[in-house]
C-alpha positions as CSV (number, residue, x, y, z in Angstrom):
1,X,-14.3,-18.7,-8.0
2,X,-11.7,-20.1,-5.5
3,X,-11.3,-23.8,-4.3
4,X,-10.7,-23.7,-0.7
5,X,-9.1,-27.0,0.9
6,X,-9.7,-27.3,4.5
7,X,-7.2,-29.6,6.1
8,X,-8.6,-31.3,9.2
9,X,-6.1,-32.2,12.0
10,X,-6.7,-35.0,14.5
11,X,-5.8,-34.5,17.9
12,X,-5.1,-37.0,20.7
13,X,-6.1,-37.0,24.1
14,X,-2.7,-35.3,25.3
15,X,-3.3,-32.6,22.7
16,X,-6.8,-32.0,23.9
17,X,-5.6,-31.8,27.5
18,X,-3.0,-29.3,26.7
19,X,-5.4,-27.0,24.6
20,X,-8.2,-27.0,27.1
21,X,-6.4,-27.2,30.3
22,X,-9.0,-29.8,31.3
23,X,-8.5,-33.1,33.3
24,X,-8.9,-36.4,31.4
25,X,-11.7,-37.5,33.8
26,X,-13.6,-34.1,33.2
27,X,-13.4,-34.5,29.4
28,X,-14.5,-38.1,29.4
29,X,-17.5,-37.0,31.9
30,X,-18.3,-34.4,29.6
31,X,-18.3,-36.6,26.5
32,X,-20.7,-39.0,28.2
33,X,-23.0,-36.1,29.1
34,X,-22.9,-34.8,25.7
35,X,-21.3,-31.5,26.6
36,X,-17.9,-32.0,24.9
37,X,-17.0,-33.2,21.4
38,X,-16.9,-36.9,21.0
39,X,-13.7,-38.6,19.9
40,X,-13.5,-40.8,16.8
41,X,-12.1,-44.3,16.8
42,X,-9.1,-44.6,14.3
43,X,-7.9,-47.8,15.3
44,X,-8.2,-50.6,17.9
45,X,-7.7,-48.6,21.0
46,X,-6.7,-45.1,19.3
47,X,-9.2,-42.3,19.6
48,X,-8.9,-38.8,18.2
49,X,-10.7,-35.5,18.4
50,X,-11.5,-33.3,15.2
51,X,-9.5,-30.1,15.7
52,X,-12.5,-28.1,14.0
53,X,-15.1,-29.5,16.6
54,X,-12.8,-28.9,19.5
55,X,-12.0,-25.2,18.2
56,X,-15.9,-24.5,17.9
57,X,-16.5,-26.0,21.3
58,X,-13.9,-23.7,22.8
59,X,-15.3,-20.8,21.1
60,X,-18.9,-21.4,22.1
61,X,-17.8,-21.8,25.7
62,X,-16.0,-18.6,25.5
63,X,-19.1,-16.7,24.2
64,X,-17.4,-16.1,20.8
65,X,-19.8,-17.7,18.6
66,X,-23.7,-17.1,18.6
67,X,-26.0,-19.8,20.0
68,X,-27.5,-20.4,16.6
69,X,-24.3,-21.2,14.9
């Protein structure tokens, strides 16, 4: 039996913009619509996205994951 350790990475808005190629306004509109991963508050005004959630979203948009996953 192996113990796998998954290291989660936090992404700031600039990282999300760079990885997705989307605009800031489109990301926040999509968050409000429920069609984009929701950022997490980590401080007073600081928000981050979980890398795993962003990767899953990108794969689902590209059709790389099944609808039931």
